[in-house]
N, C-alpha and C positions, 0 to 999 in steps of 0.2 A: 503493500499499500504506499510504500514511499514514494514511488513514481508519480502518484497522484498529487502530491504537495510540489511537484514541479510543474504541474499544468499551469499555464496562464489563462484567465478568462478576461476578456476585453470587451467592454461594452462600447458599441458604435451606435449613436443617436445623433443623426443629422437633423431629424424633425422631431420635436418634443413628443415623448411618449409613444415613439416608434423607432424600431431599430433592430439590432442583433447583438447577440453575444458569441464573440468567437472564442473557441477553444483551441489553444495550441500546446502541442504535446512537445516535450523536451527530447523526444526520441527521432524528430525528423518527418513524422507521419502528417498528412495533410491535416490542414485547421478543419474544424467543424464548425457549422455555424447554426444558431438557433433564433430564429426570427419571431420578434413580438410586436405587438400593437395594444396598447393599453386603453384604447378607446374601442370598445366592442362594437361601435356603429360604424368605425371604419375599416374592421377587419374584411378585406375581400378574398381572402383564401382561407380555407377552413384550417390548414395548419398553422396559422398565427395563433399564437398564445399570449397571455398577458406576462409583463417583465418577470415578476416573481415565479412564475412556473417554468419560464426560459431558463432563468438564471439557475434553478433547481435541476432542470436537465443537462445543464452545462456542467455543474459541479459533478455530476456522476454518469458521465457519458458510457455508453458501451464499448468495449474493448473493439478494435477494427482489425 
């Protein structure tokens, strides 16, 4: 579990309350992105989550 401590989670938010969390891995794997939209009325795609749920998924990504 020590490898998970080296994972970086970077929040990208160009528009307020809309953006993504980028999960960067220390071993060179490709980054994984989780997209969020905190205003439910603006969610145009069903895979968009609110930021709290999105960050939770980013903190425990499945191994690839």
